[in-house]
C-alpha atoms as an extended CHARMM CRD file, in Angstrom:
* protein
*
       299  EXT
         1         1  MET       CA              0.0000000000        0.0000000000        0.0000000000  PROA      1               0.0000000000
         2         2  SER       CA              1.4020000000        3.4020000000       -0.9370000000  PROA      2               0.0000000000
         3         3  ASP       CA              2.1320000000        6.2000000000        1.5250000000  PROA      3               0.0000000000
         4         4  THR       CA             -0.6970000000        8.1910000000       -0.0750000000  PROA      4               0.0000000000
         5         5  ALA       CA             -3.1750000000        5.3740000000        0.5250000000  PROA      5               0.0000000000
         6         6  LEU       CA             -1.9720000000        4.9540000000        4.0930000000  PROA      6               0.0000000000
         7         7  GLY       CA             -2.3610000000        8.6800000000        4.6550000000  PROA      7               0.0000000000
         8         8  SER       CA             -5.8710000000        8.6660000000        3.2080000000  PROA      8               0.0000000000
         9         9  SER       CA             -6.8450000000        5.6990000000        5.4060000000  PROA      9               0.0000000000
        10        10  ALA       CA             -5.4840000000        7.3950000000        8.5310000000  PROA      10              0.0000000000
        11        11  SER       CA             -7.2660000000       10.6230000000        7.6170000000  PROA      11              0.0000000000
        12        12  ALA       CA            -10.5820000000        8.7850000000        7.0950000000  PROA      12              0.0000000000
        13        13  SER       CA            -10.1500000000        6.9790000000       10.4240000000  PROA      13              0.0000000000
        14        14  ALA       CA             -9.4400000000       10.2510000000       12.2280000000  PROA      14              0.0000000000
        15        15  SER       CA            -12.5060000000       11.8390000000       10.6190000000  PROA      15              0.0000000000
        16        16  ARG       CA            -14.7210000000        8.9400000000       11.7210000000  PROA      16              0.0000000000
        17        17  LEU       CA            -13.3790000000        9.1470000000       15.2680000000  PROA      17              0.0000000000
        18        18  ALA       CA            -13.9510000000       12.9070000000       15.2610000000  PROA      18              0.0000000000
        19        19  LEU       CA            -17.5470000000       12.3980000000       14.0970000000  PROA      19              0.0000000000
        20        20  VAL       CA            -18.1640000000        9.9080000000       16.9260000000  PROA      20              0.0000000000
        21        21  ALA       CA            -16.6510000000       12.3690000000       19.4070000000  PROA      21              0.0000000000
        22        22  LEU       CA            -18.8490000000       15.1350000000       18.0170000000  PROA      22              0.0000000000
        23        23  LEU       CA            -22.0230000000       13.0580000000       18.3560000000  PROA      23              0.0000000000
        24        24  VAL       CA            -21.1980000000       11.8840000000       21.8890000000  PROA      24              0.0000000000
        25        25  GLY       CA            -20.3030000000       15.4410000000       22.8550000000  PROA      25              0.0000000000
        26        26  GLY       CA            -23.5980000000       16.6490000000       21.4060000000  PROA      26              0.0000000000
        27        27  VAL       CA            -25.5510000000       14.1180000000       23.4910000000  PROA      27              0.0000000000
        28        28  ALA       CA            -23.5660000000       15.0580000000       26.6170000000  PROA      28              0.0000000000
        29        29  ILE       CA            -24.3820000000       18.7430000000       26.3280000000  PROA      29              0.0000000000
        30        30  SER       CA            -28.0100000000       17.9710000000       25.4140000000  PROA      30              0.0000000000
        31        31  GLY       CA            -28.6310000000       17.2160000000       29.0820000000  PROA      31              0.0000000000
        32        32  SER       CA            -27.4600000000       20.6530000000       30.1980000000  PROA      32              0.0000000000
        33        33  PRO       CA            -30.9050000000       22.3640000000       30.0600000000  PROA      33              0.0000000000
        34        34  ILE       CA            -32.2590000000       19.7360000000       32.4670000000  PROA      34              0.0000000000
        35        35  PHE       CA            -29.3940000000       20.4250000000       34.8730000000  PROA      35              0.0000000000
        36        36  VAL       CA            -30.0390000000       24.1770000000       34.5830000000  PROA      36              0.0000000000
        37        37  ARG       CA            -33.7510000000       23.7950000000       35.2930000000  PROA      37              0.0000000000
        38        38  LEU       CA            -33.0880000000       21.5820000000       38.3340000000  PROA      38              0.0000000000
        39        39  SER       CA            -30.3680000000       23.8500000000       39.7640000000  PROA      39              0.0000000000
        40        40  GLU       CA            -31.0190000000       25.3900000000       43.1900000000  PROA      40              0.0000000000
        41        41  VAL       CA            -29.2850000000       28.6420000000       42.2270000000  PROA      41              0.0000000000
        42        42  GLY       CA            -30.2040000000       31.1890000000       39.5480000000  PROA      42              0.0000000000
        43        43  PRO       CA            -29.2220000000       31.0610000000       35.8710000000  PROA      43              0.0000000000
        44        44  MET       CA            -26.1030000000       33.2480000000       36.1580000000  PROA      44              0.0000000000
        45        45  ALA       CA            -24.8060000000       31.4260000000       39.2350000000  PROA      45              0.0000000000
        46        46  THR       CA            -25.4630000000       28.0970000000       37.5150000000  PROA      46              0.0000000000
        47        47  ALA       CA            -23.5220000000       29.2920000000       34.4680000000  PROA      47              0.0000000000
        48        48  PHE       CA            -20.5830000000       30.3260000000       36.6720000000  PROA      48              0.0000000000
        49        49  TRP       CA            -20.4410000000       27.0220000000       38.5700000000  PROA      49              0.0000000000
        50        50  ARG       CA            -20.8020000000       25.1570000000       35.2870000000  PROA      50              0.0000000000
        51        51  VAL       CA            -17.4260000000       26.4470000000       34.1020000000  PROA      51              0.0000000000
        52        52  ALA       CA            -15.7010000000       26.9610000000       37.4670000000  PROA      52              0.0000000000
        53        53  LEU       CA            -16.2480000000       23.3660000000       38.6420000000  PROA      53              0.0000000000
        54        54  ALA       CA            -15.0470000000       22.0650000000       35.2800000000  PROA      54              0.0000000000
        55        55  LEU       CA            -11.6180000000       23.6760000000       35.6600000000  PROA      55              0.0000000000
        56        56  LEU       CA            -10.1080000000       21.1080000000       38.0700000000  PROA      56              0.0000000000
        57        57  PRO       CA            -10.7790000000       18.0080000000       35.9320000000  PROA      57              0.0000000000
        58        58  LEU       CA             -9.6080000000       19.9150000000       32.8670000000  PROA      58              0.0000000000
        59        59  LEU       CA             -6.3240000000       20.8200000000       34.5820000000  PROA      59              0.0000000000
        60        60  ILE       CA             -5.8400000000       17.2010000000       35.6910000000  PROA      60              0.0000000000
        61        61  TRP       CA             -6.5240000000       15.9860000000       32.1660000000  PROA      61              0.0000000000
        62        62  ALA       CA             -4.0750000000       18.5110000000       30.6740000000  PROA      62              0.0000000000
        63        63  LYS       CA             -1.3480000000       17.4540000000       33.0980000000  PROA      63              0.0000000000
        64        64  ALA       CA             -1.9120000000       13.7700000000       32.3900000000  PROA      64              0.0000000000
        65        65  THR       CA             -1.7200000000       14.2020000000       28.6070000000  PROA      65              0.0000000000
        66        66  GLU       CA              0.8870000000       16.9520000000       28.2530000000  PROA      66              0.0000000000
        67        67  LYS       CA              3.6300000000       14.5500000000       27.0790000000  PROA      67              0.0000000000
        68        68  THR       CA              1.4520000000       12.7620000000       24.5360000000  PROA      68              0.0000000000
        69        69  VAL       CA             -0.3810000000       15.6770000000       22.9200000000  PROA      69              0.0000000000
        70        70  ALA       CA              1.1370000000       17.9770000000       20.3020000000  PROA      70              0.0000000000
        71        71  ASP       CA              0.6680000000       21.5750000000       21.3180000000  PROA      71              0.0000000000
        72        72  SER       CA              2.0560000000       25.0630000000       20.7960000000  PROA      72              0.0000000000
        73        73  ARG       CA              2.6630000000       27.7030000000       23.4110000000  PROA      73              0.0000000000
        74        74  PRO       CA              1.1660000000       31.1840000000       22.9650000000  PROA      74              0.0000000000
        75        75  ALA       CA              3.7340000000       33.3830000000       21.2410000000  PROA      75              0.0000000000
        76        76  GLY       CA              2.6150000000       36.7390000000       22.6240000000  PROA      76              0.0000000000
        77        77  LEU       CA             -0.2170000000       38.9120000000       23.8520000000  PROA      77              0.0000000000
        78        78  ALA       CA             -2.1410000000       38.4520000000       20.6020000000  PROA      78              0.0000000000
        79        79  ASP       CA             -2.1850000000       34.6700000000       21.1050000000  PROA      79              0.0000000000
        80        80  TYR       CA             -3.3310000000       35.0490000000       24.7130000000  PROA      80              0.0000000000
        81        81  GLY       CA             -6.0980000000       37.3470000000       23.5270000000  PROA      81              0.0000000000
        82        82  LEU       CA             -7.1810000000       34.7790000000       20.9340000000  PROA      82              0.0000000000
        83        83  LEU       CA             -7.2610000000       32.0610000000       23.6090000000  PROA      83              0.0000000000
        84        84  VAL       CA             -9.3990000000       34.2360000000       25.8900000000  PROA      84              0.0000000000
        85        85  LEU       CA            -11.8520000000       35.2320000000       23.1450000000  PROA      85              0.0000000000
        86        86  PRO       CA            -13.7810000000       31.9060000000       22.9860000000  PROA      86              0.0000000000
        87        87  GLY       CA            -14.3660000000       32.1640000000       26.7470000000  PROA      87              0.0000000000
        88        88  VAL       CA            -15.8810000000       35.6260000000       26.3590000000  PROA      88              0.0000000000
        89        89  PHE       CA            -18.2430000000       34.2890000000       23.6830000000  PROA      89              0.0000000000
        90        90  LEU       CA            -18.9890000000       31.2440000000       25.8450000000  PROA      90              0.0000000000
        91        91  ALA       CA            -19.8180000000       33.3920000000       28.8880000000  PROA      91              0.0000000000
        92        92  ALA       CA            -22.2440000000       35.5090000000       26.8490000000  PROA      92              0.0000000000
        93        93  ASP       CA            -23.7700000000       32.3840000000       25.2940000000  PROA      93              0.0000000000
        94        94  LEU       CA            -24.2850000000       30.6600000000       28.6670000000  PROA      94              0.0000000000
        95        95  ALA       CA            -25.6770000000       33.7960000000       30.3180000000  PROA      95              0.0000000000
        96        96  ALA       CA            -28.2550000000       34.3250000000       27.5630000000  PROA      96              0.0000000000
        97        97  TRP       CA            -29.1530000000       30.6570000000       27.2270000000  PROA      97              0.0000000000
        98        98  HSD       CA            -29.4780000000       29.9090000000       30.9480000000  PROA      98              0.0000000000
        99        99  LEU       CA            -31.7060000000       32.9620000000       31.2180000000  PROA      99              0.0000000000
       100       100  SER       CA            -33.8600000000       31.7550000000       28.3200000000  PROA      100             0.0000000000
       101       101  LEU       CA            -34.3000000000       28.3520000000       29.9860000000  PROA      101             0.0000000000
       102       102  HSD       CA            -36.0680000000       30.0830000000       32.8600000000  PROA      102             0.0000000000
       103       103  MET       CA            -38.2540000000       32.1650000000       30.5300000000  PROA      103             0.0000000000
       104       104  THR       CA            -39.4390000000       29.6930000000       27.8910000000  PROA      104             0.0000000000
       105       105  SER       CA            -39.6950000000       25.9230000000       27.3640000000  PROA      105             0.0000000000
       106       106  VAL       CA            -36.6090000000       23.7040000000       27.2210000000  PROA      106             0.0000000000
       107       107  ALA       CA            -37.5700000000       22.6580000000       23.6760000000  PROA      107             0.0000000000
       108       108  ASN       CA            -37.8630000000       26.2650000000       22.4390000000  PROA      108             0.0000000000
       109       109  ALA       CA            -34.7430000000       27.4900000000       24.2290000000  PROA      109             0.0000000000
       110       110  THR       CA            -32.6020000000       24.6070000000       22.9840000000  PROA      110             0.0000000000
       111       111  LEU       CA            -33.9450000000       24.6800000000       19.4260000000  PROA      111             0.0000000000
       112       112  LEU       CA            -33.5250000000       28.4410000000       19.0030000000  PROA      112             0.0000000000
       113       113  ALA       CA            -30.0690000000       28.4130000000       20.6010000000  PROA      113             0.0000000000
       114       114  ASN       CA            -29.1270000000       25.9050000000       17.9080000000  PROA      114             0.0000000000
       115       115  LEU       CA            -29.7150000000       28.4260000000       15.1640000000  PROA      115             0.0000000000
       116       116  ALA       CA            -25.9480000000       28.7930000000       15.5330000000  PROA      116             0.0000000000
       117       117  PRO       CA            -25.1880000000       27.1550000000       12.1220000000  PROA      117             0.0000000000
       118       118  ILE       CA            -27.0170000000       30.0460000000       10.4570000000  PROA      118             0.0000000000
       119       119  PHE       CA            -24.8610000000       32.5640000000       12.3110000000  PROA      119             0.0000000000
       120       120  VAL       CA            -21.7060000000       30.4970000000       11.7580000000  PROA      120             0.0000000000
       121       121  THR       CA            -22.2660000000       30.7820000000        8.0000000000  PROA      121             0.0000000000
       122       122  LEU       CA            -23.1010000000       34.4900000000        8.1960000000  PROA      122             0.0000000000
       123       123  GLY       CA            -20.0260000000       35.0430000000       10.3810000000  PROA      123             0.0000000000
       124       124  SER       CA            -17.8310000000       33.1450000000        7.9180000000  PROA      124             0.0000000000
       125       125  TRP       CA            -19.1870000000       35.3820000000        5.1540000000  PROA      125             0.0000000000
       126       126  ALA       CA            -18.6720000000       38.6060000000        7.1100000000  PROA      126             0.0000000000
       127       127  LEU       CA            -15.2310000000       37.7760000000        8.5430000000  PROA      127             0.0000000000
       128       128  PHE       CA            -13.6560000000       35.4150000000        6.0270000000  PROA      128             0.0000000000
       129       129  ARG       CA            -15.5600000000       36.3290000000        2.8440000000  PROA      129             0.0000000000
       130       130  ALA       CA            -17.0490000000       32.8540000000        2.4810000000  PROA      130             0.0000000000
       131       131  ARG       CA            -19.6080000000       32.7010000000       -0.3460000000  PROA      131             0.0000000000
       132       132  VAL       CA            -23.3130000000       32.8100000000        0.5860000000  PROA      132             0.0000000000
       133       133  SER       CA            -25.5280000000       31.1290000000       -2.0120000000  PROA      133             0.0000000000
       134       134  GLY       CA            -29.1780000000       31.3580000000       -2.8970000000  PROA      134             0.0000000000
       135       135  VAL       CA            -29.6490000000       27.9220000000       -1.3300000000  PROA      135             0.0000000000
       136       136  PHE       CA            -28.4380000000       29.3090000000        1.9920000000  PROA      136             0.0000000000
       137       137  LEU       CA            -30.8370000000       32.2330000000        1.7610000000  PROA      137             0.0000000000
       138       138  ALA       CA            -33.6970000000       29.8210000000        0.9740000000  PROA      138             0.0000000000
       139       139  GLY       CA            -32.7390000000       27.7770000000        4.0240000000  PROA      139             0.0000000000
       140       140  LEU       CA            -32.6170000000       30.9220000000        6.1490000000  PROA      140             0.0000000000
       141       141  ALA       CA            -36.1270000000       31.9150000000        4.9870000000  PROA      141             0.0000000000
       142       142  THR       CA            -37.3980000000       28.4070000000        5.7610000000  PROA      142             0.0000000000
       143       143  THR       CA            -35.8440000000       28.5510000000        9.2100000000  PROA      143             0.0000000000
       144       144  LEU       CA            -37.4680000000       31.8840000000       10.0060000000  PROA      144             0.0000000000
       145       145  ALA       CA            -40.8250000000       30.5410000000        8.8080000000  PROA      145             0.0000000000
       146       146  GLY       CA            -40.3200000000       27.5460000000       11.0840000000  PROA      146             0.0000000000
       147       147  VAL       CA            -39.7070000000       29.8390000000       14.0480000000  PROA      147             0.0000000000
       148       148  VAL       CA            -43.0510000000       31.5520000000       13.3740000000  PROA      148             0.0000000000
       149       149  VAL       CA            -44.7970000000       28.1590000000       13.2200000000  PROA      149             0.0000000000
       150       150  LEU       CA            -42.9670000000       27.0950000000       16.3790000000  PROA      150             0.0000000000
       151       151  LYS       CA            -44.4920000000       30.0680000000       18.1670000000  PROA      151             0.0000000000
       152       152  GLY       CA            -48.0020000000       29.0780000000       17.0220000000  PROA      152             0.0000000000
       153       153  GLY       CA            -48.3170000000       31.4170000000       14.0460000000  PROA      153             0.0000000000
       154       154  PRO       CA            -47.9340000000       35.1920000000       13.5840000000  PROA      154             0.0000000000
       155       155  GLY       CA            -50.6890000000       35.9500000000       16.0770000000  PROA      155             0.0000000000
       156       156  ALA       CA            -48.7890000000       34.2160000000       18.8820000000  PROA      156             0.0000000000
       157       157  LEU       CA            -45.4960000000       36.0750000000       18.4540000000  PROA      157             0.0000000000
       158       158  GLY       CA            -46.3360000000       38.4620000000       21.2920000000  PROA      158             0.0000000000
       159       159  ASP       CA            -46.9220000000       35.8260000000       23.9650000000  PROA      159             0.0000000000
       160       160  GLY       CA            -45.1700000000       35.7740000000       27.3160000000  PROA      160             0.0000000000
       161       161  HSD       CA            -42.3800000000       33.5010000000       26.0780000000  PROA      161             0.0000000000
       162       162  LEU       CA            -41.1480000000       35.8530000000       23.3590000000  PROA      162             0.0000000000
       163       163  ALA       CA            -38.4230000000       37.3890000000       25.5600000000  PROA      163             0.0000000000
       164       164  GLY       CA            -37.1340000000       33.9350000000       26.4680000000  PROA      164             0.0000000000
       165       165  ASP       CA            -37.0960000000       32.8830000000       22.8330000000  PROA      165             0.0000000000
       166       166  ALA       CA            -35.2530000000       36.0920000000       21.9080000000  PROA      166             0.0000000000
       167       167  ALA       CA            -32.6390000000       35.3890000000       24.6040000000  PROA      167             0.0000000000
       168       168  ALA       CA            -32.1120000000       31.9270000000       23.0690000000  PROA      168             0.0000000000
       169       169  VAL       CA            -31.4950000000       33.4970000000       19.6450000000  PROA      169             0.0000000000
       170       170  VAL       CA            -28.9500000000       35.8750000000       21.2070000000  PROA      170             0.0000000000
       171       171  ALA       CA            -27.2830000000       32.8190000000       22.7380000000  PROA      171             0.0000000000
       172       172  ALA       CA            -27.0880000000       31.2920000000       19.2490000000  PROA      172             0.0000000000
       173       173  VAL       CA            -25.2230000000       34.3530000000       17.9640000000  PROA      173             0.0000000000
       174       174  PHE       CA            -22.6240000000       34.1170000000       20.7310000000  PROA      174             0.0000000000
       175       175  TYR       CA            -22.3070000000       30.3430000000       20.3480000000  PROA      175             0.0000000000
       176       176  ALA       CA            -21.5500000000       30.8920000000       16.6610000000  PROA      176             0.0000000000
       177       177  GLY       CA            -18.7600000000       33.2500000000       17.7260000000  PROA      177             0.0000000000
       178       178  TYR       CA            -17.4990000000       30.5490000000       20.0900000000  PROA      178             0.0000000000
       179       179  ILE       CA            -17.4590000000       27.9160000000       17.3290000000  PROA      179             0.0000000000
       180       180  LEU       CA            -15.7550000000       30.2250000000       14.8150000000  PROA      180             0.0000000000
       181       181  SER       CA            -13.0720000000       31.3920000000       17.2560000000  PROA      181             0.0000000000
       182       182  ILE       CA            -12.2690000000       27.8400000000       18.3440000000  PROA      182             0.0000000000
       183       183  GLY       CA            -12.1660000000       26.6870000000       14.7300000000  PROA      183             0.0000000000
       184       184  ARG       CA             -9.3900000000       29.2070000000       14.0880000000  PROA      184             0.0000000000
       185       185  LEU       CA             -7.4400000000       28.1770000000       17.2040000000  PROA      185             0.0000000000
       186       186  ARG       CA             -7.6960000000       24.4170000000       16.8250000000  PROA      186             0.0000000000
       187       187  SER       CA             -5.0800000000       24.2540000000       14.0580000000  PROA      187             0.0000000000
       188       188  ARG       CA             -2.4340000000       25.5790000000       16.4860000000  PROA      188             0.0000000000
       189       189  PHE       CA             -3.3800000000       24.6540000000       20.0410000000  PROA      189             0.0000000000
       190       190  SER       CA             -4.4340000000       21.4460000000       21.7840000000  PROA      190             0.0000000000
       191       191  THR       CA             -7.9510000000       20.6980000000       22.9830000000  PROA      191             0.0000000000
       192       192  SER       CA             -6.8580000000       20.8870000000       26.6290000000  PROA      192             0.0000000000
       193       193  ARG       CA             -5.1760000000       24.2800000000       26.2520000000  PROA      193             0.0000000000
       194       194  ILE       CA             -8.2010000000       25.7840000000       24.4820000000  PROA      194             0.0000000000
       195       195  MET       CA            -10.6070000000       24.2400000000       27.0180000000  PROA      195             0.0000000000
       196       196  ILE       CA             -8.6810000000       25.5560000000       30.0200000000  PROA      196             0.0000000000
       197       197  TRP       CA             -8.2980000000       29.0780000000       28.6550000000  PROA      197             0.0000000000
       198       198  SER       CA            -11.8820000000       29.3670000000       27.3950000000  PROA      198             0.0000000000
       199       199  THR       CA            -13.3190000000       27.8630000000       30.5920000000  PROA      199             0.0000000000
       200       200  ALA       CA            -11.2470000000       30.0490000000       32.8910000000  PROA      200             0.0000000000
       201       201  SER       CA            -11.9990000000       33.2440000000       30.9810000000  PROA      201             0.0000000000
       202       202  ALA       CA            -15.7160000000       32.3650000000       30.8930000000  PROA      202             0.0000000000
       203       203  ALA       CA            -15.6780000000       31.8760000000       34.6750000000  PROA      203             0.0000000000
       204       204  VAL       CA            -14.0080000000       35.2670000000       35.1640000000  PROA      204             0.0000000000
       205       205  CYS       CA            -16.6590000000       36.9450000000       32.9980000000  PROA      205             0.0000000000
       206       206  LEU       CA            -19.5910000000       35.1720000000       34.6800000000  PROA      206             0.0000000000
       207       207  LEU       CA            -18.5320000000       35.6340000000       38.3140000000  PROA      207             0.0000000000
       208       208  PRO       CA            -19.4520000000       39.3420000000       38.6240000000  PROA      208             0.0000000000
       209       209  LEU       CA            -22.7960000000       38.6950000000       36.8750000000  PROA      209             0.0000000000
       210       210  ALA       CA            -23.5970000000       35.8840000000       39.3030000000  PROA      210             0.0000000000
       211       211  LEU       CA            -22.6340000000       37.9350000000       42.3650000000  PROA      211             0.0000000000
       212       212  LEU       CA            -24.5350000000       41.0400000000       41.2530000000  PROA      212             0.0000000000
       213       213  LEU       CA            -27.6880000000       39.5050000000       39.7820000000  PROA      213             0.0000000000
       214       214  GLU       CA            -28.4060000000       36.4070000000       41.8840000000  PROA      214             0.0000000000
       215       215  ASP       CA            -29.9240000000       36.2580000000       45.3570000000  PROA      215             0.0000000000
       216       216  SER       CA            -28.6480000000       32.7170000000       45.8450000000  PROA      216             0.0000000000
       217       217  PHE       CA            -25.0690000000       32.0050000000       44.7540000000  PROA      217             0.0000000000
       218       218  ILE       CA            -24.1910000000       28.8030000000       46.6640000000  PROA      218             0.0000000000
       219       219  PRO       CA            -26.4160000000       25.6690000000       46.7680000000  PROA      219             0.0000000000
       220       220  VAL       CA            -27.6700000000       24.7960000000       50.2390000000  PROA      220             0.0000000000
       221       221  ALA       CA            -28.3210000000       21.0800000000       49.6740000000  PROA      221             0.0000000000
       222       222  LEU       CA            -26.2350000000       18.1440000000       48.4880000000  PROA      222             0.0000000000
       223       223  PHE       CA            -28.6530000000       17.6870000000       45.5810000000  PROA      223             0.0000000000
       224       224  GLY       CA            -27.9120000000       21.2320000000       44.4190000000  PROA      224             0.0000000000
       225       225  TRP       CA            -24.1800000000       20.5570000000       44.3580000000  PROA      225             0.0000000000
       226       226  ALA       CA            -24.7450000000       17.2180000000       42.5570000000  PROA      226             0.0000000000
       227       227  ILE       CA            -26.6690000000       19.0290000000       39.8110000000  PROA      227             0.0000000000
       228       228  LEU       CA            -23.9110000000       21.6180000000       39.3560000000  PROA      228             0.0000000000
       229       229  ILE       CA            -21.1550000000       18.9730000000       39.3750000000  PROA      229             0.0000000000
       230       230  GLY       CA            -23.0580000000       16.8990000000       36.8030000000  PROA      230             0.0000000000
       231       231  LEU       CA            -23.4940000000       19.9780000000       34.6190000000  PROA      231             0.0000000000
       232       232  ALA       CA            -19.7880000000       20.8260000000       34.9040000000  PROA      232             0.0000000000
       233       233  LEU       CA            -18.3810000000       17.3260000000       34.3580000000  PROA      233             0.0000000000
       234       234  ILE       CA            -20.8300000000       15.8310000000       31.8510000000  PROA      234             0.0000000000
       235       235  SER       CA            -22.0280000000       18.7970000000       29.8220000000  PROA      235             0.0000000000
       236       236  HSD       CA            -18.9940000000       21.0740000000       29.9340000000  PROA      236             0.0000000000
       237       237  ALA       CA            -15.7420000000       19.2120000000       30.6510000000  PROA      237             0.0000000000
       238       238  GLY       CA            -16.9280000000       16.0960000000       28.8090000000  PROA      238             0.0000000000
       239       239  GLY       CA            -19.2130000000       17.3910000000       26.0810000000  PROA      239             0.0000000000
       240       240  GLN       CA            -17.3380000000       20.5560000000       25.1310000000  PROA      240             0.0000000000
       241       241  ALA       CA            -13.9480000000       18.7880000000       25.1760000000  PROA      241             0.0000000000
       242       242  LEU       CA            -15.2290000000       16.1800000000       22.7140000000  PROA      242             0.0000000000
       243       243  ILE       CA            -16.6320000000       18.9050000000       20.4620000000  PROA      243             0.0000000000
       244       244  ILE       CA            -13.3770000000       20.8900000000       20.4950000000  PROA      244             0.0000000000
       245       245  TYR       CA            -11.4240000000       17.7050000000       19.7100000000  PROA      245             0.0000000000
       246       246  ALA       CA            -13.7220000000       17.0810000000       16.7330000000  PROA      246             0.0000000000
       247       247  LEU       CA            -13.2030000000       20.6200000000       15.4070000000  PROA      247             0.0000000000
       248       248  ALA       CA             -9.5760000000       19.7250000000       14.6490000000  PROA      248             0.0000000000
       249       249  PHE       CA            -10.8240000000       17.3270000000       11.9450000000  PROA      249             0.0000000000
       250       250  LEU       CA            -14.2650000000       18.6370000000       10.9270000000  PROA      250             0.0000000000
       251       251  ALA       CA            -15.3490000000       21.9770000000        9.4730000000  PROA      251             0.0000000000
       252       252  PRO       CA            -16.9660000000       24.3380000000       12.0310000000  PROA      252             0.0000000000
       253       253  ALA       CA            -20.1410000000       24.7220000000        9.9480000000  PROA      253             0.0000000000
       254       254  PHE       CA            -20.5640000000       20.9480000000        9.6540000000  PROA      254             0.0000000000
       255       255  SER       CA            -19.8700000000       20.5120000000       13.3650000000  PROA      255             0.0000000000
       256       256  SER       CA            -22.4710000000       23.0720000000       14.3660000000  PROA      256             0.0000000000
       257       257  LEU       CA            -25.0030000000       21.3630000000       12.0770000000  PROA      257             0.0000000000
       258       258  THR       CA            -24.4100000000       17.9120000000       13.5450000000  PROA      258             0.0000000000
       259       259  LEU       CA            -25.0660000000       19.3170000000       17.0090000000  PROA      259             0.0000000000
       260       260  LEU       CA            -28.6710000000       19.8840000000       15.9550000000  PROA      260             0.0000000000
       261       261  LEU       CA            -29.3930000000       16.5890000000       17.6790000000  PROA      261             0.0000000000
       262       262  GLN       CA            -29.3100000000       18.6610000000       20.8980000000  PROA      262             0.0000000000
       263       263  PRO       CA            -32.8400000000       20.0840000000       20.6310000000  PROA      263             0.0000000000
       264       264  VAL       CA            -34.2600000000       16.6450000000       19.8620000000  PROA      264             0.0000000000
       265       265  VAL       CA            -32.5540000000       14.9810000000       22.8410000000  PROA      265             0.0000000000
       266       266  ALA       CA            -33.3050000000       17.9470000000       25.1210000000  PROA      266             0.0000000000
       267       267  ALA       CA            -36.9990000000       17.9900000000       24.1690000000  PROA      267             0.0000000000
       268       268  VAL       CA            -37.3280000000       14.2700000000       24.9030000000  PROA      268             0.0000000000
       269       269  LEU       CA            -35.5240000000       14.6460000000       28.2560000000  PROA      269             0.0000000000
       270       270  ALA       CA            -37.7260000000       17.6140000000       29.1920000000  PROA      270             0.0000000000
       271       271  TRP       CA            -40.8310000000       15.5920000000       28.3040000000  PROA      271             0.0000000000
       272       272  VAL       CA            -39.6900000000       12.6120000000       30.4140000000  PROA      272             0.0000000000
       273       273  LEU       CA            -38.0980000000       14.4180000000       33.3810000000  PROA      273             0.0000000000
       274       274  LEU       CA            -39.8830000000       17.7780000000       33.5410000000  PROA      274             0.0000000000
       275       275  SER       CA            -43.2650000000       16.7980000000       32.0730000000  PROA      275             0.0000000000
       276       276  GLU       CA            -42.9970000000       19.4790000000       29.3870000000  PROA      276             0.0000000000
       277       277  PRO       CA            -45.4070000000       18.4720000000       26.6070000000  PROA      277             0.0000000000
       278       278  ILE       CA            -44.4670000000       18.8180000000       22.9440000000  PROA      278             0.0000000000
       279       279  GLY       CA            -47.4970000000       20.1800000000       21.0810000000  PROA      279             0.0000000000
       280       280  LEU       CA            -48.3090000000       19.6330000000       17.4210000000  PROA      280             0.0000000000
       281       281  MET       CA            -47.4040000000       23.2070000000       16.3780000000  PROA      281             0.0000000000
       282       282  GLN       CA            -44.1660000000       23.0330000000       18.3770000000  PROA      282             0.0000000000
       283       283  ALA       CA            -43.1790000000       19.7220000000       16.7720000000  PROA      283             0.0000000000
       284       284  LEU       CA            -44.1010000000       20.9980000000       13.2890000000  PROA      284             0.0000000000
       285       285  GLY       CA            -42.2730000000       24.2890000000       13.7710000000  PROA      285             0.0000000000
       286       286  GLY       CA            -39.2120000000       22.5230000000       15.1520000000  PROA      286             0.0000000000
       287       287  THR       CA            -39.1470000000       20.1930000000       12.1540000000  PROA      287             0.0000000000
       288       288  VAL       CA            -39.3480000000       23.1470000000        9.7460000000  PROA      288             0.0000000000
       289       289  VAL       CA            -36.5610000000       24.9670000000       11.6040000000  PROA      289             0.0000000000
       290       290  LEU       CA            -34.2820000000       21.9190000000       11.4570000000  PROA      290             0.0000000000
       291       291  ALA       CA            -35.1000000000       21.4350000000        7.7620000000  PROA      291             0.0000000000
       292       292  GLY       CA            -34.3070000000       25.0810000000        7.0660000000  PROA      292             0.0000000000
       293       293  ILE       CA            -30.9520000000       24.8440000000        8.8290000000  PROA      293             0.0000000000
       294       294  MET       CA            -30.0640000000       21.7200000000        6.8610000000  PROA      294             0.0000000000
       295       295  VAL       CA            -30.9370000000       23.4640000000        3.5890000000  PROA      295             0.0000000000
       296       296  ALA       CA            -28.9250000000       26.5170000000        4.6280000000  PROA      296             0.0000000000
       297       297  ARG       CA            -25.9440000000       24.3090000000        5.4250000000  PROA      297             0.0000000000
       298       298  ARG       CA            -26.0630000000       22.8740000000        1.8920000000  PROA      298             0.0000000000
       299       299  GLY       CA            -25.7060000000       26.4230000000        0.6270000000  PROA      299             0.0000000000
């Protein structure tokens, strides 16, 4: 077998492993809205503990793998700034999304937050001059129509959940920034380095928000701590690390699309664990939104 064939086989194997990591990571973070809803503390405090409690296992993991993982050290202040940037986006994403989870249904909040592929493509066009086709615009129009159906039609757009839905869309914008910034870093730095810097900078950004805006900052029961630890270890340290690993081998736009399994898993978990029903209009609207995003991705 030639070196070229061996290289192609290794590349295909790495891509398959990255896809598995991406899917498992997507499932892991799909449980995060349930953790947020069950948390004893408010949305900002939950967001802070989510990243703060994830730091220790991430540091242990980095130390254990430092001799086996290829990595580069930051060359200057510009590199440090680039490593901090995903954490700033992540903090804004978590703040907006955790807030939306307390203002609208888990299904709506998770689905609308996963409009990120739309914003990833728009961001790639605005920042990197990627081409935007008519197919993408058709997918975008379909997605927006699906959002209207999701809300129950034009007449229902002014209901009490509109602010929560809007917060979820804002979260999608910031998550797109997170995906794009990590996609640019992943060619130079290891998963562990990016995870530690983004997690630490997100915690620094979220701490003042949690202290200023929340009445309850520290859980009072063991159950409350268990929820926060599960959120930190399963959804953040586990799920996000797998996603960042996958971004070294898969395109950011494709990665963000594959993570659309999140709203499906989250809606099922909310139905089973929180007794949140999924109505006909919600299911239809969600299907149209997902279809629109898939069409947009093809463009």
